[in-house]
N, C-alpha and C positions, 0 to 999 in steps of 0.2 A: 457646732453651739450658734452659730452663727444662724445658721437655720432654724435653730430652733430659738432663736430671739424672735425673728421676722415672723416664723410662725405664727408664733403669740402676740409681735402686734396687729395682725393680720386679724387673727378672730376678736383683740380686742375694738378695731376700727370698725371689723361689719359687725360689731356689736353695737356701738355705738350709731355706726347709722342707720342700723333696722330698728333701734329701737323705738316702740316695744313691740313690733312685730315681734321677733326673739318671743317675747312672754308670750305669741300667740302659735304660735308655731310648740315650743313649748307644753301649751297646753292639750292642742289638736292632737303631742303625742303620747301624751300621757294617757287623752282620753280613746285613743285607738288599741293603745295597750291593753287599756282596762274592757273595750272592748274583743278585742280576738282572744284574750288572755277566759272572760267566762262564756267566750263561744258567741259572739255578736256581730252580726255582719249589718251593713248596711244598703235598706234594699226600697225599690222606689215603684208604688200603686197608682195607675191616674185611675183619682176620684172624680165626676162627676167634673170630667173636664182639666184636672189640674192635680201633676206628677207631687202625689203627698210621700216622702222623701219617713222610711221610719230605722229604726233600731231593732231587727226581728234576733230573736235566740235563732242556733241551728238546731232543722226539725230532727228528729228520733227517727234511725233510721230504716223500722220493719214496727209499725204498730205503735203506731203513736197516737196517745187514749187523749193526752193531754186540753187541757180547757186554753179556750182561747182567754188571755188576760191581755186588758191593755191598758196602756200608766197616759194621760194625758199630762201636760209640764201648765208651766204655770202663766201668768206673766210679770216679767216680759221672757222666760227662759224659756228652753229649748228642751230637745229631747234627752237632751241629755247629764241631765238633774235628775234623773231614774236610774244613769249605773249604779250607784253604790246599794241600792235595794234591789234593783232587777237582777242581778247575778247571783244575790239569794231568792229568787223567787222561780230562776230560770231552768229547774227539774222537777217543777210541779207542774208549769204551764208553759204553754207558746203563749212566747209574750212576745207581743207589739208593742215599740216605744216609737207615736209618730209626729213630726215638724208640723204643726196643727199650720195652715196657709195665715202667712205674712208672718214667719217664724222660722230661724233657724234656717235649715239645710233646703226648706220644702221653697221660702223665697218669700216674696213679697212682689205683686203688682195690682199698684190699686184699681184693676178692674177688674176684680177679684171680689167678692161678697165675705166681709172679715166681722158678721153678726153673731151674736151666737147661733141663731136658728139655723145658719148656713155651717157653722161648724158641728151641731149635729147633726145634720143630713148626712153630711161627711162623715162624719169615725161610724152612722148606723151603714149609712155605705160601703165602707174598710172590711166591715164587720160580715156582711153579703160578700164583696168580692173574695175573700181569705176562703169563703168556703165552709162557716162556722153561719148558724144563724144568729148565739146568743156568744154575750165573752161578756167576765166581769173585769167593772170600770173601776179606777182605782183615779182620781183625778184630788191634784192642787189647786190648792187657789180658783183661780179663773177653771181650771181644769174642770173640778170641784163642782160650779156650775154649766157646763158645760154637759160632763158628766150625767151629774138632777136629771137637764131636760132631757136627755137622750131617754135615762129610764120614763120619765112623765109621759113623753111623747111615742117612745116606742118598744114599752116597759115588753114586751115580747123578749129583742133585743138585748136586754141585760136582766144576766144568772147576777150577780149582786154586785152591789155599787159599794166605793170606800171610802166617803168625805171628810177630806184631807183640809179644813179651815179657809174652805166658802168666802168665796169675797161679798157674795151679792147683798147679806143680812149684818148690817150691823147692830150691836150691843147697846144695850144701855150705859156705857164706855164707851167714849169717843177711843180712836185708836188713835198712836201719835201719822197717820197715812191720811186719818179723815182727818182731819185736822188741818194739819199742811195743805189736804184738796180746797182747806173750800178756804186759808185764805192767798189760795192760789199763787202754790208752793208746795209743788208740783213733784216729789226725789226721783218719782221716774223723767223725769226731764231735765240730767244731766247736762253741765255745760261744761264743766272742769272736770280734770282730777280729780279736786277734793267734794265737791257733789256726788261722784259715786262710789266714792269711798264714806262717804255719809250713807248714803243709801245702803251699800254693802253694812256694814255694819248693823241700820236699823231692820235690813230684813231677815238676818241672823242675830242669836244667842253668843254661841262660841261659832261664829265666823271661821270657813275650813284654811291650814296656814296655805295658806301660795304664796309665792316665791313671789317678790313686790315687781318684778316688771307682767308677772301674772296678770295679777295686781292691774297693771299699767295699760295693759294689755284690751282687756276689759273696759275699764273705763275710756280708751278712747274709742273701741268699737259702735259704747250706748252715747260716748258724745255725734259720731259720725252719721248714727241710724238715729238723730234723735226728732229727726222730721217722723219718721214712721214710728217709731212709737207714740209721738205725740194720739198721732190719726188711730194707730189701732184700740192707744188708751183710752178715746174719745169714744168710740164706737162701743165698745165692751164698756164704759162707765153708766156710760146713756140705757142701753140694755139692760143691765146689772142691774140697776133697781128696777126696771118694772116684775123678775125673777121675785115672784111668794109663794113661794112654799107654804101649798096647801093642806089642813087636818085628810090626814089614812092615803097620803097621795103618794103609794107606793105597798107593790103586797110584793115585794123582794127583800132577801136576808140586803141590811144596809149598817155598814160602822162610821162612826163618825171620829176622826182623830184633831186634837188639834196642840201645840203648842203653848203652853205655858203662856212663853213670855212673847205671845208673837204682836209684832208695832206692829201687822197694816195691818193685823185683821184681829182686836182687841175678842180675849177666850171667852164674855160675854157676849158674842154674837151662836157661841155652842147652845146657851140657850134656850132660841127662840129654835134652832132645827132641835134641839131634844125633847121640846116641848109639840114643837109641831108634830114630826114624824115618831116622835116616841120611841128613840134610840137613846139608847147612850153612846156618853162621849169617852173617852181614852185621854188621855189627859198626861203628856210628854214634859216632864220638869226638865226644867236646864235645857228650852231649846227654842226656837225664834220662828219666823214662821216657816223657812225651810225646813222641817222637820225630815222627810228624805235622803238628804241631803246634811243635815247635823247628827242627826241617829238613828239611818239606815236598821240599824241592827233592832233596836228598840220598836221600831215599827213594824222589823218583820215579821217579832215577834204575836204581836198583837196582829198584822193579818196572817199568822200561820195558825192563831185562835178560831180567827175568824171564818178561814175557810175551810179548814176540820168543822165544825159547828157548824157550819153550810153545806157540808156535805160534796163540796168541792172536791176535793181531794182527803184522804188517809194515811196521817201518818203510819210513813214503814219506819216494820217494831224489827231494826238486828235479833233475830242469834245472839244471846250469849257467851257460844260460840263458838270460833270459824267454822270449825270440822262439818255444827251442824247445819248450817250456811249451806254449803258444796250440796250437802246429802239432799237437800229441799228444792237443787236445781236440776230440773228434765231432763 
């Protein structure tokens, strides 16, 4: 009994003195479990002199004819934001999810160029380095802006483009983010746990139900890396203001998605993209900015229909009886 009590006291003391690192370990463990469960692994590709860390699903044993799909993360997120969606696409595509330089496992070096044009060049180089001439691009927020620029500057390298709430264009209705930035109260520059919780609730309409210790670990990360986030935001915010979509810019299939309750980029901005590129916007109700986290299944169904229409793959129709399936095998 004394041994059990001592062990429990040791656990409590460890939890207390390592808080909130326990949350970071727990969150990392959850991510690793999702990666292993869905057949993803971390790899590193050296692109333009920078080792870029990616998540990549395992290749098929023979005759892998899947096309390349690259998921480009938002600011200031990283590749793990795509795991809920990527698991649903991995059977149909060779899925690659990079941590852009400045973010996640790829890391940050003040000597690197973090401009949108530099990120676009790296993304194009990554496609070629992986042995492909084209990729389907899905981008969220900042990632959507990077994907759009890649399609505009290297259209031959992009098979299709999905834009999820790109941040470069503001709508006729000012978003909560725009209001706070104009008042020099940038919500990304968190100085306390309370600041992070406010950002967390602003970015999502239905926030993921993580334990408090996990969210506190996220808050600590944002606070400790505040200077880096400020530097990256300043570069991105200046670059995005110069990104103006033009009429008939693209001659590839384009899909636009938006969360109806998006507080970071108001949905009224979708009108500009639809009118300029002559495309339709799929609006996902009851979601905020991070639709890939809040509604991965609904987003998957939109993409599934989009890719089937674009000829990226043909949905497999299973026979009504399992006996018929085995008869068709070579």
